[in-house]
ZAMARGU-4260 file (C-alpha; in steps of 0.2 Angstrom, whole numbers, plus 5000, padded with zeros to 4 digits):
<rodrens>
0) 5065/5602/5062 | 5056/5608/5046 | 5044/5599/5035 | 5053/5598/5018 | 5037/5599/5008
5) 5030/5616/5014 | 5042/5628/5006 | 5035/5627/4989 | 5017/5624/4992 | 5013/5635/5007
10) 5013/5654/5010 | 5022/5661/5025 | 5006/5662/5035 | 5004/5643/5032 | 5021/5638/5039
15) 5022/5637/5058 | 5036/5639/5071 | 5038/5638/5089 | 5038/5653/5101 | 5054/5646/5108
20) 5064/5644/5092 | 5065/5625/5093 | 5053/5619/5079 | 5051/5629/5063 | 5045/5627/5045
25) 5030/5615/5050 | 5014/5612/5041 | 4997/5615/5049 | 4994/5596/5050 | 5010/5594/5059
30) 5006/5607/5072 | 4988/5602/5075 | 4993/5584/5078 | 5008/5589/5089 | 4999/5601/5100
35) 5014/5609/5108 | 5031/5611/5102 | 5045/5599/5108 | 5053/5614/5116 | 5038/5618/5126
40) 5033/5633/5115 | 5017/5636/5106 | 5015/5636/5087 | 5011/5652/5077 | 5012/5656/5059
45) 5029/5662/5052 | 5020/5678/5046 | 5002/5685/5049 | 4995/5690/5033 | 4988/5707/5029
50) 4970/5706/5022 | 4968/5722/5012 | 4949/5719/5008 | 4944/5714/5025 | 4929/5726/5025
55) 4921/5716/5011 | 4920/5701/5023 | 4908/5710/5035 | 4892/5703/5028 | 4898/5685/5026
60) 4890/5671/5036 | 4900/5663/5050 | 4905/5648/5039 | 4910/5659/5025 | 4920/5670/5036
65) 4928/5655/5045 | 4933/5648/5028 | 4941/5664/5022 | 4951/5666/5038 | 4956/5647/5039
70) 4962/5648/5021 | 4975/5661/5025 | 4983/5649/5037 | 4979/5632/5029 | 4987/5627/5012
75) 4975/5620/5000 | 4988/5606/4998 | 4985/5601/5016 | 4966/5603/5016 | 4957/5606/4999
80) 4944/5619/4998 | 4929/5607/4998 | 4936/5597/5012 | 4939/5613/5023 | 4921/5619/5019
85) 4914/5602/5024 | 4924/5602/5041 | 4918/5620/5044 | 4900/5615/5041 | 4901/5599/5052
90) 4909/5609/5066 | 4896/5623/5067 | 4880/5614/5061 | 4876/5608/5079 | 4875/5626/5085
95) 4858/5631/5091 | 4859/5649/5083 | 4858/5651/5064 | 4872/5664/5065 | 4883/5652/5076
100) 4889/5667/5087 | 4875/5680/5086 | 4879/5699/5089 | 4865/5706/5100 | 4862/5724/5101
105) 4859/5729/5119 | 4844/5741/5122 | 4847/5759/5115 | 4865/5760/5119 | 4879/5758/5107
110) 4883/5741/5116 | 4883/5724/5108 | 4885/5707/5115 | 4893/5692/5106 | 4884/5676/5111
115) 4897/5662/5112 | 4886/5649/5121 | 4876/5642/5107 | 4887/5626/5104 | 4883/5609/5110
120) 4891/5611/5128 | 4884/5629/5130 | 4902/5635/5132 | 4913/5648/5122 | 4925/5634/5120
125) 4914/5625/5107 | 4918/5639/5094 | 4936/5632/5094 | 4935/5614/5099 | 4921/5608/5088
130) 4933/5613/5073 | 4948/5606/5081 | 4940/5589/5084 | 4935/5588/5066 | 4952/5593/5061
135) 4959/5578/5071 | 4947/5567/5063 | 4951/5573/5045 | 4970/5571/5047 | 4969/5554/5056
140) 4956/5547/5043 | 4969/5553/5029 | 4984/5545/5038 | 4974/5528/5040 | 4966/5529/5022
145) 4977/5515/5015 | 4976/5503/5029 | 4957/5499/5028 | 4953/5502/5010 | 4950/5516/4998
150) 4940/5532/4998 | 4941/5550/5003 | 4937/5560/5018 | 4918/5561/5015 | 4917/5543/5010
155) 4926/5538/5026 | 4914/5548/5037 | 4899/5540/5027 | 4894/5557/5020
</rodrens>
């Protein structure tokens, strides 16, 4: 079943469907909170965007690159830009490496190693799960906002 509100406010890469054709036309928030589709499929964007200027992204920081990529798949109607930047910053600020996932040149060869172990649990999984946990928090705080009082995302988190 489709989310009625996504058609006018979302690009095709910001609308999600199931790999098994059961669910379609869903928002990013819906698929994050659902996890798996009811038909057992995985969610993916209706269309993968083509980024013509991707070469200009090569010198961006991890956080800025994450923002550019996530913005392709998350409508600003669902997560405004400042909130998305805040979620990204909170997700990766606990990593021990300044570059989050440093690319290390190995000796004199043309070999490089991407270090994915600088997160809180020393696991590559931190790269995704730190962000996912903060998304859950963001969406759940927003869903419960009217139940305990007023305030936005950053106020609810005491920021």
